[in-house]
C-alpha positions as CSV (number, residue, x, y, z in Angstrom):
1,M,-14.1,-3.4,14.4
2,A,-12.6,-6.2,12.7
3,E,-9.9,-7.4,14.2
4,L,-6.4,-6.4,11.8
5,N,-3.0,-7.5,12.6
6,L,0.0,-5.4,11.0
7,I,2.8,-6.7,10.1
8,Q,6.5,-4.9,9.2
9,L,8.5,-5.7,6.1
10,N,12.3,-4.9,5.8
11,N,12.0,-3.6,2.3
12,E,13.5,-6.6,0.5
13,K,10.6,-8.2,1.4
14,R,8.4,-5.6,1.1
15,L,9.5,-5.7,-2.6
16,Q,9.6,-9.4,-3.6
17,I,5.8,-9.2,-2.7
18,L,5.1,-6.3,-4.2
19,R,6.5,-7.8,-7.9
20,K,4.9,-10.7,-7.2
21,L,1.7,-8.7,-7.3
22,G,3.1,-7.2,-10.5
23,Y,4.8,-4.6,-8.7
24,D,7.8,-2.9,-8.8
25,I,9.6,0.3,-8.1
26,D,10.6,2.6,-10.2
27,E,15.2,4.5,-10.4
28,Q,13.2,6.9,-7.0
29,G,12.1,4.4,-4.7
30,F,8.1,5.1,-5.7
31,I,5.8,2.0,-6.7
32,I,4.7,1.4,-9.7
33,K,2.7,-0.9,-12.0
34,I,5.0,-3.8,-13.7
35,E,2.3,-3.5,-17.1
36,T,2.1,0.2,-17.3
37,K,4.9,1.7,-15.1
38,K,2.4,3.9,-14.4
39,G,2.6,5.4,-10.2
40,V,0.7,4.6,-7.5
41,I,-1.1,6.9,-6.2
42,C,-2.1,6.1,-2.9
43,E,-6.1,6.7,-3.4
44,Y,-6.0,8.3,0.5
45,G,-3.4,10.7,0.3
46,G,-3.5,11.7,-3.6
47,E,0.8,10.9,-3.5
48,K,2.7,8.6,-4.9
49,V,3.7,5.0,-2.8
50,H,7.4,5.1,-2.0
51,I,8.6,1.6,-1.0
52,N,10.1,3.2,2.4
53,T,6.3,3.4,3.6
54,V,4.9,1.1,1.4
55,A,1.6,-0.5,3.3
56,I,0.4,-3.6,0.9
57,L,-3.1,-4.5,2.8
58,P,-5.6,-7.3,2.8
59,G,-9.4,-7.5,1.1
60,S,-9.1,-5.8,-2.1
61,L,-5.5,-5.7,-2.6
62,K,-5.0,-1.8,-1.3
63,I,-1.1,-0.7,-1.6
64,I,-1.2,3.4,-0.3
65,N,1.1,5.6,1.8
66,A,1.6,3.9,5.4
67,N,1.4,7.4,7.8
68,P,-1.2,7.7,10.2
69,L,-4.0,9.7,8.5
70,T,-4.5,7.1,5.4
71,M,-4.0,4.3,7.7
72,A,-6.9,6.4,9.7
73,E,-8.6,6.5,6.8
74,Y,-8.4,3.2,6.0
75,F,-9.9,2.0,8.9
76,M,-12.0,4.2,8.8
77,D,-13.6,3.0,5.3
78,I,-13.3,-0.9,7.4
79,D,-15.6,-0.1,10.1
80,N,-18.0,1.6,7.0
81,Q,-18.0,-1.4,5.1
82,N,-18.4,-3.7,8.2
83,E,-21.6,-1.6,9.2
């Protein structure tokens, strides 16, 4: 398994990074794509991604909800790509 170092950021820092990547948050705190104003849906959990639970993952830019299930699925995908 490839080594991946995770760091935890406060919401202000998360938002700064997201804005540099073309994302923002709506009035409820959900991540949206700036150019379309559409909400970001976690590809693993199928739910909208909130600033409080966002994980910004390396590689091809993935923005997912950081909960045990979605993180486990992400790491399984990484393992499968490295086989």
